[in-house]
N, C-alpha and C positions, 0 to 999 in steps of 0.2 A: 237411515231406517229402511227396513225391508217391508215393502208392501206385499211382496210374494217372493218366492225363491229367485225369480228373474227380474222383478221390477223393484228398483230401489229409489228412495227419495234422497236427494242431495241438495235440496234448496236451503235457503237461509231466511231468517226473520230480520226485519229492519225496524228497530224501535228508535232510531235516531232521526230519520227524515221526518220533518214536521209537515211538509206539504208534498203530496204526490203530484208529479208533473209541475211542481212549483205553484200549484193552485189549490189542491184539495186537501183539507186538514186530515191528519191521520191520528186521531186520539187513541187508537188501539194498535198502531203500527200497521205493517203490511208484510206479506211474505213474497219472496221471489222463488217460485218453485221450479226445480229442475229435477230430471229423472234419468236413471240409468236403466237400460234394458240389457241384462247380462246373459249371454248365451255363448255359443262358439265364438261369436264376435260380440263386441260391446258397442252399444249406441248410447250416446248422451243426448238427451232431449232438452234443448235450449240451455242457457247459462243463467247469469244473475247480474245484479248491478255492480258497477266497477268497484265501489268501495268495499265490497265483500269478497275480493279475489282470494285472499288467504283462507278464509273460512270455507269458501266454496271448494277450492282445490283440496283442502284437508278432508272435507266430506267425501269427495270422490275417492281419495286415497284410502279412506277408512272402509269403503265398500269393495274396492277391487284390488287393493294392494298395489303390486307392481305390474298388473296387467295393463295392456295398452287399451286406449279408446280407438276403435276402428272408424266410427262415424260420429259426427256431430250433426244432429238433425236440427235445422233452424225452421221453426214454425212461424216465428214472428220476429221482426227486426227492430222493434222499439228498444232503445238502449237499456231499459231495465232488465231485458232478457238477452241482449246481444253484446253487451259491453265487454264480456270476457272471452269472446271468440279467439282473439289473438293470444290471450293467456293460455287457453286450452291448447292452441296450436304450438305454443312455446314448450309446454310440458309434454305434449303428445304430438310430435312433429309429423307423424305419418297419418294423423287423423284426417279422414276425408269429410268435407262438409257436404251435407245432403240438404238440398232446398229446391225451391222453384225458381224460374227464370227472373221473376220480378224481384225476389229477395236477393238473388245473386248480384244484381247491380247495386243494391243497397249495402251488401257486405263490402263491396269495393269502396263505396262512398263513405261509409262509417269507419271501416277498419283497414282499408287498403289491401284486402286479401283478394287475390285473383286466381290463385293456383289451387289445385286440389279440391275443386268444387264439382259435385255431381248434381246436375239439374234433373229433377224428376217432374213428371207430368201427372195430370189427374188420373187417379186409380192405379198408378204404378206401385209395385211392391219391391221391398228390399229384404232379402233373406239374411237372418242372423244365425241360422242353424236350424234349431227346432222351431223357433218362432220367427215371425216376420213383422215388418211394418208396411202399412199401405197408406198412401197419401191422398188427401182430398183437399182441393182448393176451396177456401171460404173467403173470397175477396171482400174487403170492406167490413170485416168483423175483427177489427175496426180499421185496419190499414189494407192497402190494395194487394199486398204480397202474402197475406196470412193464409196458412194452411193448417190442417190438423193431421195427426198421425194415429193410425189405428193398428193395434196389435190384436189380431183376431184370436190367437191362441190363448191370450190372457184376458180377452174381452175388455181391453183397456183402451180408452180414447184419451190421447194427449191433446187437449183442446185449445191450447194457447190461452189467450185472454178471455175467450168465451167461457162462461160459467164462473168467472173469477169474482173475488170479493176483497174489499178492504178488510183489514184486521189480521194481525199475525196469527199463525197457527200454534196450537198447543203441542205438547210433547208427543201426542199420539199421531199428529198430522191428519189422520182420517176422521171421518164422522163416526167415531166409535162409541161416543156417548149419545144418549137418546135425544138431547135437546140441541145438538149441534146446528141443525138447520134453523131453528128458531133463534139461536144465538147469532148466527151470521146473516139472517135474512135481510135485516135492515141495511147492513153494510154491503151486501151483495146488490141490493136495490140501488143504494147510493153510488156504488161503483158503476153499475149499468147506466144509471141516469147521467152521471158525469162523463164517462168515457165512451160508452157505446151507444148512448141514447138516440143519436141522430140516425142510426143505421138499422132501423127496425126491419126494413125490406130485406137487406142482405142477411140479417139474422134469421128471418123466416126461411129464406132460401137455404141457409146452412142447416137449419133444423130439419128441413125436409131431406137434405142430402144424407145426414147421418141418422135419420129416423128409423131406417131399417136395420141398424146395427144392434146386436144383442149386447148392450153395454153393461158390464158388470163392475167397472171401475172408471171413474171420471177424474182425470188429472189435469186441472187447470194450472195456469202459471201464477195465480194469486189465490189465497184462501185454502180451505181444506180439500183434501182428496175425498171424493164422494164415493162411497160404496153401499151405504144403506138408504140414502134419501135421494137417489139419482132421479127418480120420477118427479119428486117435488122440485128439485133444482131445474130440470128441463121445463117443467110446467111453469115455473116462475119466469124463466127467460121467454117462453112462448107468450105468456101474458104481457110481459113488459114490451116485447117487440111488436105486439099488436096494439099497444097503447091502451089496453083495457085497464079499468080502474074500479076500485070499490067506492061505494057511496061515502062521501065525506068531504072535508074542506082542508085544503092547504091555505092558511091565512098567513101571509108574509107582509112585512111592513118595514119601512125605514122612517125614522123620525129625527129631526134636528133638535127640537126643543121640547119634545114630549107631548105635543098636541095630537099628532097623528097616532102616536103610541097609545094615548088614552082612548082614542076612538077604536083602535084595533082591539084593545083589551075588553072594551065594552061590547064590541061585536062578538068576540070570542065567547064571552059569558052568555050573551043572548043565544048564540048558536047551541052552546052546550045545554042551556035550559030547555031548548027544543029537542034535545036528544041527538043532535048532529055531532058526529065525530069530527073533531077539529084539531089540527096540529098548527101551532103558532110559532112563527119564526121572526126574530128581530134581525134584519139583514145588516144592521150596523154592528152586531155583536158576534156573528158567526158567518162562516163562508157559505155561499149560496148553494153548495151541493146538498146540504141537508134539506133545504126547501125544494130543490130539484127532485130529490128522492121522493118527497111527498106529493109533488106534481104528478109523478108516475104512479103513486099509490092511490090518490084520490081523484074523484071526477070533477071537483070544483076548485078553482083557483080564485082567491080573493086577495087583491093587492092594495096596500095602503101607502100613499106617497104624498108628501107635500110638494107643492110646486117649487122648483129650484131652477133659477136662471131661465124662466119661462118654459121649463120642461119638467121631466120626471127626475126625482131625486136619484142620483147615480146608482146607489146600491140596488134600488128597486128596478131601475132600467136594466141593470146588468142581469138580474134574474129573468125579467121578461124577455130580454134578448136571447138569453140562454134557452128559455122555453121555446121560443120561435126557431132558433137555430136547430134545435133537436126535432123540429117538425112534429111536436106533440099534437095528437088529434083527439077530437071528441070531448073536449072539456067545456064546462060551464064557467063563466067569468063574471066577476064584479070588481069595481074599483072604488076607492074612496080616498080622501086626503084633505089636507088643510092648505090655505094660501094666505098671504098677507094683503097683497094689492091686486094680483091678477091670477085667476085660476087657469091652469093648463094641464096639470098632471093627469087628472081623471079622464079628460077628453083624449089625451094622447095614449094612455093605457088602453082605453076602449078601442081606439083605432088599431092598435097593434093586435089586440085580441080578436077583433073582427077580421083583420087580414089573415090571422091564423085559422080562421074558421070556427072560432069558439062561439058558443051560445052566450049572448050578453044578457045578464040578469038585471034588467033595469038600466037606468042611465048612470047609476053610481051616485055618490054623495060627496060634495065638496063643501067645506065650511070655512068661513073667514076668520082668520086670526085664532084666538084662544078657543080650546075645546070646552063646550058645555053640553049636557045631555039634550037640551032643547034644540041645539044646532045639528045634532047627529042622532037620528032616531035608530038606534041599534036594533030595537025590536022589529021595526018595519023592514029593515034590511035583512035580518035573519029570516023573516017570513018568506022572502023571495027565494031563499035557498031550499 
């Protein structure tokens, strides 16, 4: 697809992979975006996942025919974007790889390529004829070798994984229809929370670095090409990387025999009755990236866990550890759960939340054995929120 006379989209959609990074569910698929800049010389920006070699090379051929690729620009070395470097070199043997010093060592480690690599530094430019590419280093967004490529003549930023989203792209590739941002916003937030969430500081640094660019087209490696809602996309990333959140509750729970679940649903109803926006997640039925998304969206996290092996029920512990690993800041917290003979889960969850700097809303509630409304005062807990 032609994004302009010089900028071409040659990426692919993946509707076969069920879990991104073997972890995160993909109910709507994912795209691996790659781009051509076609001028006197031709530059290919990143590649795609290994299983899409034939489709990827066919897309390139459809855009440039028998022309050679002069440069392969490597912004990011994660294998969903770098797995086809050797394939590109096989078809275009004179292609020079353009990347930074940290990525060059990874190219050798992943693909065994050591020759024909041009190492660029911060701010360095590469002329393609009438247009050029300028390179900016954005380490830890979200690997140490990441960089972005700026084509000033086309006002186009090739941003790597920054501003990416889960969910395959449509036939238009761009945000050409009015509700594209709303359609992708949740999957962009889930992508950020799962993949980039730990690196709020580096994201802020990167945003400042590219903040002075007059961006008219934003080309990430996943999700739509942004042309109409660029300000909204950048504002969302700014907000997420500052750990800012809207008023509301992410209520996530795990339940073995239904007692903690009954408490969770009672609390959710009590919160909604008070007009509190509340997203409920059963951590035994879905992967925890959906709850992580809502931890980044809302200012309050409530977790329900039975005591299990004198500890936290594993699916709940996984989410709480994921929140702590991402160094989420400024959240309010509450815990509840059931136990049979020794209560521990609520105490341990409160300790983790306190260590993360969260505001603890009361001591939480733990109840013995079966759920009954008199053991679990949902109204009183909702009032604390």
